[in-house]
C-alpha positions, 0 to 999 in steps of 0.5 A: 772644161765645161761644155766649150764650143768653137766655130770658124764661120759655119764650121763647128770645130768643137761641139760642146765638150766637157772633161777634167784633167787631174793634177800631175797626170799625162792626159792624151787628147787623141783624134785624126787631123781636123778633129778639133784637137788644135782648136781645143788646145788653143782655147785651153792656152788662151789663144782662142776664147770659146764661143760658149762654155767655160775653161778653168786652168790652175783654178783661173778662168782662162778668158779673164786671167789668161796672162796669169795662166800663161805665166805658169804653163809651157806650150810646144806647138805642132808647127815650128816657130823658132827664130831661125837666124838666132842661135839655140841659146839666143832663142831660149834667152829671148823666151826667158825674157818674155816669161820674166825668167831671170835665172835658168840654165840654157845649157842644162835645158839643151842637155835635157833634149839631147842638144848638148854642144849645139847651143851656139849654132844657128837654128837654121842649121838644125834638122826638123828633129833638132828644131822640135827638141829645141821647142820642147826645151823652150816650153820648159823654161819657166818650169811649167805647172802644165805642159801643153804639147801639140803633136810633139813627135809628128814626123820625127825620126825614132831617136828624136821621138823617143827623146821627147817621150823621155822628157815628157815622163821626166816632167810628170815625175817633176810634178807637172801635168801634161796635156798631149794632143796626138793622132799617134795612138801607140805613143798615147798608149805608152805615155798617157794615164788617161785618154780622150778620143775626139772626133768631129769636134766631140769627145766620144770616149774618155778613160784609161787606156787599160779600161778602154781596151777592156771595154771595147777590145777583143783579146786573142791568141795568135799562132803560126803553124807549119803545114805538111808542105812546109808553108807558114799559116796563121791561126787566131783563137779568141780568148773570150770564148767559153772553149778557149782552153779546148781550142788551144789544146787542139791547136797544139795537139793537131798542128805544128806550132812555130810561134804563139802570143797573146794580142790585145786591141790597140787604141787605134783598133778601139777608135776605129771600132767606135767611129767606124773610120781610121785616124786618116779617114 
């Protein structure tokens, strides 16, 4: 991705971003709603063309070879776009026909996303989580080289979200590259090899979660102690001070410690530190 820009009228949605995604990695593209994530993924998949800049996907210019690219990728949108009056298997077969895939195992795909035995049921009878899992299954029909997932676990219950995370990891094991857009920093931290922060149409940081935490994060030791009157109070000691060991020794020497653990900055903490605002701000 080389210096791409996109605007809706006078609104600059994407302001000249540049990055490279490595083959076989899970790349987290993170930012709050309205930051430019969905516009970017639409350009990467050939649904929008950049006003300026160049995008190469699988060695092909997306603006000139979008059909060839789309035949080798899978896409799962943030919003459900299934045929509600058709069954799960009918939805999968329809998209297999569109992709020109003649041989695929619909039942196996449904098992992959924990929808075993629901293939003949109408999609209109599915819960939101079931529909989202079916959309993920649909994105896998052509065994894509790149899987684009736009907020794949948004609004899902923990079980459905965990199932989709497991599918993402299995796809990476298969050799697929995964481009994951989300504003769920915890999910991105668990899954991503590298992450990019996008805010107001610009990439403001790009690195591994570990390196971002080392660069921007603050490490600390958090403890709970019991006071003389039996109340629980919190204590926090920075791990980056010269006298950290002495402060920990004093804590145990003078206080009754109930619990103690280390704490590192989360990706959300780092995003707030860099931008000065949270993911919903």
